[in-house]
N, C-alpha and C positions, 0 to 999 in steps of 0.2 A: 686668562682671556675667557670671556663669557660670550655665548651665542644664544640668540633667541630661539625659541622652540620652532623647529622646522627648518632652520638654516643649515646648510651642509657644513660639515666639519672640514678643516683644511686637509688637503691631500698629503699623505705621508711621503710622496715622491718629489716634493718641492726642492728647490736648489739650496735651501738653507742648511746649516750644519746639522749633521745627523739625519738628513733626509727630510727635515721639516722646513717649510718656508711659508711665505704669505699666501693667502688664498688666491686661487686663479681669478682672472678677470671674468666679468659676465660673458656668457656664451653668445656669439653672434648667431645669426640665422643659419640653419643647417646648410652646408654646402658652400658657405661664403667665408670660412675661416682663412685669413691670409696666412700662407706658409712662408718659409724663409725665401729670401730673394724675390719677394713680390708675387710669388705663385700662390694660387688658391689651394688651400689644403682642405683637410676634412677634419671633422670633429674627432677627438680621440676615441669616442665610442664607436666611430665608423671603422676604425682599424680592426682587422681580424686578429684574434689572439693567436700567438705562435703555437705551432703544434708541439706537443710534449716530446721530449727526447725519449728514445728507446722504442722497443716494439710495442705493438698494440694499436687498436683503431683510434682515429682522431676523435676528440670529444664532440658530442652532439651539440649543434648550435641551436639556440632558441631565439625567437624574435625579441627585439627590444622595443617595447611600445613607445618609449619616449622619442626614439630617433628613427624608427622604421628599419633598423639594421639587425644583423645577427651577431651574436657574441657567444662566448663559451659559457656553459652553465657553471654555477658555483661548484667548487671542488668539495666532494664529500668523502669522508674516510671510508675505507673498505669495510665490509661487514665482518664482525668478529666471529671466529668459528665457535660452535657450541661447546660448552664445557664438557669434560668427561675424558676417559682414557681413549686412546686410538682404537679403532675398530679391529686392527690386525697388524701384523708385521709389515714393514715397508716392502715394496716390490723388490725382488731379487735377494731377500734375506734368506740365509740358509735355514733349512728346517731341521728338526730333530731336537734331542735333549740338550740343555746347555752344557758347556764343557765343565769338567771337574777341575775346580781351581785349587783343590786341596793337595794335589800331587799324588794322590793314591791311585794305584792301578786298579782298573775295573776287573773284577773277577769273571773270567769266562765261564759260562754255565757248564757244569760237569767236567771241567778241566782238571784231571788228576795230576798230582805232582809226580815228578820223576826223580830217580836217584841222582843226587848231586855228585860232582867229581870229587875224588879223594882230596883232602886238604894237603897243601904243600908244606905246612909247618910241621915240625917234629913234635910229637907228643900231643895226643888229644885231637879233638875235632877242629881246633883253631877257630877260624871265623866262617866256617862253612855253614851255609843255610840248609838245614835238614829238618825232617819230621821224625819224631821218635814216639813209639808206643811202649810205655813201661807197664808190664804185666806183673801181677802178683796177687796173692791172697790178702784178705783183710788182716791188717797187722804187720804186713811185710815192710811198711814204711815207704811205699812207692810214692804217695802224695808228698810226703816231706822231702824225699830225695829228689823228686822231679822239680819241686819248687826251688830247692837249693841249687840244683844244676842249672836251671834256667836263670837264676839270679846271678850266678858267678861266671857265666860265659863271657867271652870277649866279643861275641856277636849278639845283636838284639835277639832275644828269645822269649817266647810266651809259654806259660803253663796253662793247660786246659785239663781240668779234672772232670771226669764224667759224673761223679757223684755230686759235685757242685752244680753242674748243669741240670741234673735230674731234679735237684731240690729247688730249682727255680719255680717249679710248680708248687703252689701253696695250697689253695683250696682244691681238693680232689687228688692230692698226692697219693699215689699208689706205692706204699712202702713194701718192699719185698720181704721184710721181716714179718709182715702180717700174712704172708702167703704169696707165692709167685703165681700170678694169674694173667689173664689176657690184658688187664689194665696196666699192671706193672710192666709187662712185656712191651706193650705199646708205648709207654712212656720211656722205657729204656731205648727202644729203637728211635724214637723222636729225639732224645738227648744225644744219641750217637750221631745221627745225621747233623744235628746242630753243631756238635764238636767237629765233625768232619768239614763242614762248611767253614767254620771259624779257622780251622787249621789251614785250609787251602787259601783263605783270604789273607792270613798272616804271611804265608809263604809267597803268595803272589806279590806282596809288598816288601819282600826281602827280610822277613822276620821268621826265624826258626820257631818251632813249637815242639813241646813234649806233652803227650796225652798219657793219662794213667787210667787203667781199667782192670778189673778182675776178669780176664778172658780165660775161659776154660778150654783145654785142648780137646775135650770130647764133644765140643760144639763148634767145629771149625767154620761152618757156614754162617752161623749167627755171630760168633765172636770175632776171630781173626779175619775171616773172609769178609765180614761186614765192614770192619775198619779198612781193609784194603780197597773195598769198593768205594767207600766214602772219601778216603784221603788219596789213595793212589798207590801204584807199585813202588814208589820211592819211600814209602813208610818203612822205618827200621824198628822192628820189634825186639825188645829185650825183656827177659824174665827175671824178676827179683824174687828169690825164693830162699828165705832163711829157714832154720830148723823150726819144728813144731813148737818147741818150748819157748822160743823167742817170739813167735807169732802169738801164742797164748798170753805171754807176759805183756806185749804191747797192746793187745786187744783189751786187756783188763784196765789199761790206763785211759781208755776212751770213755766217752759219755754220750748220752742221747741215742739217736737211731744209728750212730756209727758203731756202737758197741754191740757185738753179737754174742750169742751163747757159745760156751766152749765147745759143745758138740757140733754146732754149725761151723765154727772155725776149723775144727779138726777135719770135718768132712770136706770143706773147701780146700784145705791144705793137701789132703790126700788126692783130690782131683787134679790139683796143680802139678803134682809129681809126674803127671803124664807128659809134661813138656820135656822131660829128659829123653833124649833120643830123637827129638823132633828136628834138630838142626838149628834151633834158635839159641842164641847166646844166653847163658844163665849165670846169674851172680848170686852167690850165697853170702849174704851180708850179715851172717849171725854174729861175727866178731868185729864188724865195722861200725864206726859212728857215721853220722850223716855226711860229713865232709869227705871221709875216706870213700864211702860208697859212691858219692857223686864223682869223685876223681876216677874210680874204677869204671864207672859207667861211661865216662868220656873216653877212656882208653878202649873200651869194648866197642863203642860206636865208631871210633877211628878205624879199627880193624874191620868193622862191618862195611864201612865206606870203601876200603881197599879191596875187600872180598865179600860182596853182599851175600847174605844167607839165602838159600832157596826155601821159599815158603808159599 
């Protein structure tokens, strides 16, 4: 159907199918449209638009110049909010850091570990969560034994080597073989604090740990006392001290900065002999292989749990 320019289109509300019907008849004069049953009606434009449902003020009415009446203004979509992230959290949202979804336990600051209860299983430490400090001179095999003991336990266990942590420093590494000075001392203290924090973090999450270090008995404040401060009173120290000839033989198999001069090895071994009579458990692994030494270490730790040494 075609319409000439300016003619009104048919209304979509007609009685025809789908809401479309023939165009309405010409409008009579305003105020004289006959309504049903012979009564005079009003032009459809004179009828006031119904109020919208729901809360809110009624729409503002504007004059209709064609009929001198008021009607509702055309509906306009609400203004779109400006793009960009929200300015802040919604009202009533909890403040603070987001929750930890990994399941790890947050480590309390400065919370030292305490001595665990003795294991109920017969033989060894079982599945007890504990912290161990394996002490020994260079060449005693403490790093190898500690790694094997941690790997073969029935409970999750981590191995933390002080020498490995010290060597995290690459540029500016203060090698004690070049002379023990304030720089090597500072890096040693920093590595020990790092190891202590790592141990407490593992223990707080239910993972045992074993640390190894060449702690001297004639420096209790710097050595054993420092480890006790950083890890806690629950730390179990054990001394691994084979004979001098075994230490010299194992040191000769080393390479790099882990290998020391024989005179230095002999001096360290002589100082380690001061642990005899200290009350700490001592293992002479001169005739043991790694697996046997690890098994003896586990039995010694089980006795230490039942009767903790005083240190």
